[in-house]
N, C-alpha and C positions, 0 to 999 in steps of 0.2 A: 162676528165677521166671517160667517161660514162661506160667504161668496168669494173669499180670497182664494179658495181652491181653483176657481175658474180662471184666475190669473195665469195659472200654469197649464190648465187643461185646454183652454181655447187655442193657444198657439201650437200645442202638441197635436190637437185634432186637425188644425189647419195644415200642419206639416204632413200628417198621414194622408189627408185627403188630396193635397196637391202632389205629394210624392207618389201615391198609388194611382190616382185617377187623373193626374195632370195632363197626360197626353191626349185625353179625350175632351179637355176643356180649352176654350179659346183663351188668348192672352188676356183679354178684358175680364173674362169671368174669373180666371185664376188670380189676377191682380185685385179684383174686388173682394174675393174671398179672403185673401191674406190681409188686405187693408182693413176690411170690416172686423175681422177677428182682433187685430191690433187696436182698432178704435174702441172696441168693447173692453179690451184689456186696459187701455189707457183710462177709460171712464171708471172701471173698477178700481184702478190704482189711485185715482184722485178721490174716489169715494172712501177707500181705505185710509188715505192720508187725512181726509176731513174727519172721519169717525175717530181716528186714532188721536189726532192732535187736539180735538175739541173735548175729549173726555177729561175728567178731573185728574190731576196729578195725585200721587200717593201722599201719605203723611210726610214723607221725606222731601217732597217737592219735585219728584221725578216722574216721568212717564212710565207706566208699568210695561213690563214685557209680556206680551200676549202670545199664546200658542193655540191658535184655532184648531190645528190638526197635529197629531203626533202619534206614531205607533212604533213599537219595537219591531225592527226588521230581522236582526240577527242577534240573539242573546249569546253570551259566552259563559263558560263555567266560572270565570272570575266574577264574584258577586258585584253587581252594579255596573259591570262593563258590558255595553251593548251598542249596536248600531241602530239609530232611530231614523225615521223619515217623517218629516212634518213641515210645518210652516211656523216661523217665528217672526213676530212683529215687534220691532223696537225703533227708536228714532232713525238710526242709520239705514236699516233695511227698508223702512217706509220711504225715506228720502231717495234711496236707490230705485225703488219701484217707480217713483215719479220720473227720475232721470231716464231710466231704460225705456219705459213705455212711451214717454214723450218723444225722445230721439228716434226710437224705432218706428213710431207712427209717422213722423215726418219723413223718414227714409222710405217707408212704404209708399207714401203719397208721391214723393219725389221720383221714385223709380218708375212710376207710370209713364212719365215723360222721358226720363233718361234711358231706360231700357226698352223703349218702344221698338218693336220689330226685331228684338234680339232673339236668336235661336236659344232655346232653353229658358224662356221667360217663366214658364210654370215651375221649372226646377229651381230657378232663382228665388222665387217667392217661397217655395217649400223650405229652402235652406235658411232664408231670412226668419221664417217662423220657428225653425228648430233652434237657431241661434238665440232668438228672443226668449224662448222657453228655457233654454239652458242658463242664460244669464239671470233671468228672473228666479229660477230655482236656486241659483248660487247665493243670491242675496237674502233669501228668506229661509235658508237652511237652519235647522235647529241644532246642528252639531258639526264639528270640523270634518267628519268623514262624509256626511251628506254634501257639504260644501265641495269636498274633493271630487265626488262623483259628478256633480254638475260642472265643476272646474274642468274635468276632462271632456265633458260634452261640449263645453265652450270651445275647447281646443279642436275637437273634431269638426264642429260646424264652421269654425273659422277656416280650417283647412279646405273645406268644401267651397266656401265663398271666395277665398283668395284664389283658388284654382278653378274658378267658374269658367274662365276661358281656357279649357283644358287642352285645346289644340295649339295654344301658344307656348313655346318652350320657356319663355320668361315666367309665365304664370305657373307652369308646372314646377319650375325650380323654386319660385317664391313660396308656393304652398308647402313643398317638402321642407324647405329651410325653416319656415315658421313652425311646422309640426315637429321637426327634429329638435330644434333649439328649446321650444317650450316643453317637449317631453323630457329632455335632459334635466331641465330645471324642476319639472314636476316630480321626478324621482326623489329629489331632496325633500320636496314638500311631503311626499308620502312617508319617507323615513322619519321626518319630524313628527308627523301625525302618530306614527306607531310608537315612537319614543314617548310622546305626550300621553298616549293611551296606556302604555305599559306601566310607566312610573307613577302616573297620576290617577289611574283607574277610572278615567272618564274621557269621553270625546265631546262632552257638551259645552255649551257657552254659559252655563249658570255658575259663574266663577265664585259668587258669594255663597251659594248653596252648597257647592262642592269644595269649599275652602280647605277643609281638613284633608281630603284626598290630594288636592293640588299641592298643599304645603308639604305633604309627605314626599312628593316627587319634585319638589322645588329645586333641588340641586341639579337636576337635569334639564330644567326648563330653558335656561339660556341657550344650550345647544339645540334643543328642539325648536325653539322659536326662531333661531337664526337659520336653521335648515328650512323651516317654513318660509322665511323671508326669501331664501334663494328661489323657491318656487314662485313667490310673488314677484321677484325681480325678473324672472323669465317672462311672465305674463305682462308685466308693466314695462318691459324693455329697458331695464336698468343696465348700465355698463357693468361688465362686458357682454351681457346677454341681450343686447339691443339690436343685434345685426339683422334680425328677422323683420323688424317693423318697416324700415324703408323699402325693402323689397316687396313687402305685402301690399304696396300701392299698385301692384300689377292687377289686382282685382278691380271690379267696377268701382267707380268713385263713390256711389252711395254706400258700398260696403266699407270703404275707408272711413266714411263718416260714422257708420254704426259701430264697427268693430274697433277701429284704431283711433277714434277720437273721443268716444263717450262711454263705452261700456267695457269691452274686453281688457283694454290696457289699464283700467282703473281697478281691475280685480285684485291685483297685488296690494294696492293702497287699501282697498276694502278689507283684505285679509289682515293686514297689520292693524287696522283700526278695530276690527272685530276682536282681536286678541290683545288689544291695548292694555286692559287692566293687568294682564300677566306680564307684559313687557315692562310696565312701570314698576310693578312690585318685585319681580324676580330677575329682570334683565335690563336695568336702566342703562348700564354701560354699553351693552350690545345695541340698545336702541340708538344711542348716539353714533355708533358706527353706521347705522342705517342713514342717519342724517348726513354724514360726510360722503358716503357712497352716492347719495342723492345729489349733493352739491357738486361733486365731480361730474356726474352724469349730466346735470343741468348745464354746466359750463361747456362740456364736450359737445353736446347736442346743439347748443346755441352757436358755437364756433363753426360747426359744420353747416348749419342752416344759413349762415352769412355768405356762403360760397356756392350754394346750389342754384342751378338754373331751371330745374324741373319744379314746377309749383307744388306738385303733390309731395315731392321729397322735402321741400322746405317745410311744408305743413307736417310731414311725418317727424322730422327732427324737432320741430316745434312741440309736437305732442310729447316726445321723449323728455324734452326740457321741462314742460309743464307738469308732467307726471312726477318728475324728479322734485319739483317744487313741493308737491303734496307729500312725498316721502320725507323731504327735509322738515316740513312742518310737523309731522308726526315724530320724527327723530329728535327734535329739539325740546320735546316735552320732558320735564324733570319730575313731575308729580301730578296727581289728580287734584286740582284745586278749583275753587269757585270764585268767580268775580275777576274783573279786569285788573284789579290791584294785585292779584296773585297770578302771574302769567305762567305758572307751571304747566298748565294744560291748554293754554291758549292755542298752541299749534294744532291740537286735535280738532278743535272747532274750525280753525282756519283751513286745515287740510280738507275737511268735509265740505266746507263752504266753497273752496276753490274747485273741488271735484264737481260740485253742482254747477257753478257758473261756467267752468271750463267746458263741460259737456255741451252746453248750449252754444257758446260762441265758437267752439272748435267744430262742432257739427255744422254751424253756419258757414265757417270758412271752407270746409270740405265740400259742402253742397254748392257754395258759390264757385269754388274751383271747378266743380262738375259742369256748371253752366258755362263757364269760360271755355273749358275743353270742348264742350258740345258746340260752341260757337266757332272756334278757330281750328278744331280738329288737331290739336297739338298740346302737349304738356309743357313745352319749352317757352320761356319768357321771350325769346327772340321772335316768336311768332305772334306776340301780343303787342302791347303798347297802344296808348290812345283809345282803349276800348270803352272809356267812360261815355262817349257820345253814342256808342252803339248799344250799350247795355246799362241804362240808367238805374234800374232796380237792383241788379247785381252789384253795380258800383256802390250804391249807397249802403246796402246791407253788408257788403264786404268791408267797407270803410268802418262801419259800426263795430264789426268783429275785430278789426285791427286795433281800433282805439281801446276796445275792452281788454284784449290780451296784452296791450301795452301798459295798462294800468292807469288810464285817463278817466277822471270822474266826468259825469255821473254814471258811467257804464259799469256793469256788474264786476268785471275783472278787477277794477280798482279796489273795491271793498275787500274782496277775498285776498288779493295779493298784498294789500297793505297789512292785513292781519297776519299773514305769513311773515312778512318782513319784521313786524313788531315782535313776533315770537322769536325770530332769529336773533334780533338785537338783545332780547331779554336773556337768551341762552348764551350768546357770546357776541361782542362787537365785531369780531373777525367774521363770524358767520353772517351777521347782518350786512356788513359791507360787501361780502362776496356775493350774496344773493341779490343785493341791490345792483351790483355791477352786471349780474346775469340778467336781471330784469331790464336794464338799459340795453343790453345786447338784444333782448327779445323785441323791444320797441324798434331798434334799428333794423333787424332783418325782416320784421313784418312790414315796415313801411318801404324797405327796399323792394319787397315783393309787391306791395300795393302800387308803388310808382312804376315798376316794371310792367305791370299788367294794364293799368288804367291811364298812365301818363307816359313819360319817356318817349322813346322813338317808335313810331308806328311802322309796322311792316306793311307798307302800302302795296307792295307788289303782291304779297300773299292775300291781303284783304281785297284787292281788286279781283282776284280769281274767285274768292269766296268771301262775300261781305258778311262780317259778324252780325249777329242778331240776338235780341233778347230771347231767353228761354221761354217755353210755354208756361201757362198758368200753373200746371201741376208741379212745375219745378220752382217757380218764383214764389208761390204761396208758402211753402215751408220756410223759404228765406225770410219772408216778411214776418212770419210768426216768431221764428227764432231771434230775429233782430229786435222785435218788440220785447221779448223776454230779456234779452241782453241789456236793453235800455232801462227797463223798469224794475227788474227783480232786485238789483243791488240796493236801492234806497227805499223800496217798498216792503221788502220782506226782512224781518228781524231774525236772521237765520239762527243766531245764538239762543233764541227762545225755544227752538225746536231741537237742535242738535248741540250737545256739549259733552265733555268727557265724563262728567259725573251725573248727567241727566237733568241737572237743575238749569233753570233759565239763566242765560249768560248775556248780559247787556254788552253789545258791541260799542266800544268807544275808540274812535280813531285817535291814534297818537299824532298830534299835530306835527311834531318834528319829523317823524318817519314819513308821514303822508306828504308833507311839503317837499321833503328831500326827494322822495321817489317820483313825485309829479314833475319837479324841475328837471331831474335827470332824464326821465322819460321824454319830456318835451324837447330837451336838448338832443337826445338820440333821434327823435322823429325829425327834428329840424335838420340834423346832419344827413339823415337818409334822403330827405327831400332835396337838399342842396346838391347831393352827389348824383342821385338817380332821377330826380324829377324833371330834368330838362331833356330836350331832344338830343343834344350833344352831352356826353358824359366824360369830359377830359380828366376829372379827378379820379373817377373809377378806373379809367384806363391807366392812368399814371400809377395808382396804387397797385393794380394788378400786375403791372410791369415791375414796379419797385419791389414788391413782395411776391414775386412769381412762385417761388418754392412753397411759401406758406399757403398761398391760394391753391396751388396744386394739391398739397396735402389735405387741406380742408375740403376741397372739391371731391377728392377720393376718400373721404371719411377717415383720414389719417391711416388709410390702408388696413383697417381692422379686418375687412373681409379677406384680404390677402394674408394677413397673419393667421386667421383661422384656417385658410386653405393650406398654408405651410404646415401648421401644427397638425392638422388632421391627416393630410396626405403624405407629407414628407417625414413626419415623426411617428404619429399614431399608426397610420396604415402601413408605412414602409418598415418601421422598426418594432412595432408591437403586434399589429394585427397579422402581418404576413408570417412572422415566426410562429405565432399561435396557430394560424391556419395550417402551416407546415407540420407542426407537432400534432395537430388534430388529424390531418390527412394521413401522415405517415406512421405516427406512433399509436394514437388511439385507434384509428380505423385499421391500421396494420395489425395491432394486437388482436382485435376482434376478427379480422380476416384470417389471422393465424389460427385462432380458436376454431373457426368454421372449417378451415382446411384440415386441421388436425383431427377434428371430430369425423370429418368425412373419410380421411385416410384410415383412421382407426376402425371405423365402421366397415370399410372395405376389407381390412385385414381380418376381422373377426366374424365376418358374415358366414364363414364356414361352420361356426358353432351352431347355427340354426339349420341342422341337418334333417330334422324330422324323425330321427331315430330315438324311440323312447328309452331304449337301453342306455344310450349315451347320456341322455338327460338324467336318468336314475344314477348312473355312475358319478356324474358331476355333483349331484345332490348329496350322495353319501360321502364323497370326498370333502365337500364343504362342511357337512355335519361333523366329520372326523376332525377337521381343522379347528372348528369351534370348541369341540370337547377338549382337545389338547390345549387350546388357549386358556380355557377355564381351569384346567388341572394345574397347569404350570404358571 
């Protein structure tokens, strides 16, 4: 599979070409170059998946781990410890290649219509290529340090894309916020990597081959893995490091679909999955902490999403909640087992399955939201209502995505979410019912959003001034493709045969009790949302907003988490820690060195007369010095 190298090279070359020569290219040419490169990358990714999954399994019944390229970049004096750069193919990396290349290609095509006529069009496609290359390099990394390098590149490229509208203060603030929060979390990731490398003597992912080295440092692995998880929590917007993601919606809507729905935010989930054998063997109790952090995050995000009026913010908090579902699924695993009758590692397969399905329908939701915003020139649901008659294609595809994320069969989200709930019930009935309740909240707020956009009260005054219309073909074509994937992939692809915790084929068997319960609860939630928000008049919603005004206000303002961070950073850290340190640095440290400089200058001024130019005086000083040395040696 030597051609896999071009999966990374092509988007990098596209970035260089568009970044350096973009100003001499037309918008159409720049878009075609970026899209053509991603089309080839997508084809190569599908070829890689076909070649990899059609090859025979090993004697143990697992897919082999292939390393088409690898070279030692930085060797260390410690025997066996080195930084490598290369490409590693295993089931989850190949699966991620499909996810990233597919969603990125759809975003490239979609952007032709959405970004048409925008200033900086060439720059936009250059940044898209850089981001795609960074994310692809992250998932095929052969070791944790290479993953970290591309991890940081993902952060840089996301900063550039979020701040694409750099003249808008909100976009500037959002890009800085995303950069600072994720860099803070990445510091812990790096510390965890260094601890892992120092005590285990390796940075690689060959856990079986390096079992002796890893076992020697096993006592430090729980701390190292948890520090790595903090880095992943920052990227995946887990509570309390979630505050950057809703504000990141200030970037172009296709960017939201690419970065914050399908790729960047799942980097943390991928990191935990990559290190999963170490979690299970050396830090199972810490892994369960990951599950409870994910459960709280999922509930918090779902509660906030129920009160938002900006459609992109609803989808942003929905993303936080769904990523938390994936974290919970990994966290409830108790051991690496094979077969549905031993659900110890069911959550691993369910998490990867939901990562795959969520990428498709969440990208569909964001791109659909982009079509809606493009039609009404507003993000607020108050500017919408009744759009189904103006935008039939967007309406149908958006409905499909809403049904999928709500867990309604036969859409893909049902199959992956049902496996997550089954794993949660196997871990703990309390966890199972908690996640079932959050799944019900998901169905409710998604159909609240759907009704507010396509049904509900139409803003006829606004629509009279600017009649909504269906998006052009370049924007609707990706919607149709992603909708078809969402409809068919769940019951046509036996995901467990490709990705599982131990690498062996895993037959997915739906648990009838869990499936029926989740479907009934989801349908009830959908019915409740339609009853409240599906009519022109919404007396129930108005009454609830009045009756629970304080709760609604708190949820609308995200439970004031941003204000808490502002208070902590400005009133405590800046005022009582940073300012005293700055005063000490300015007056004590700088003052000390300024004193040294002043003293040196003053002394030099005083003794300058010693440099008289008289040889006799120099000879006398020399002999006096010799005499003093002789006396010291004698006595």
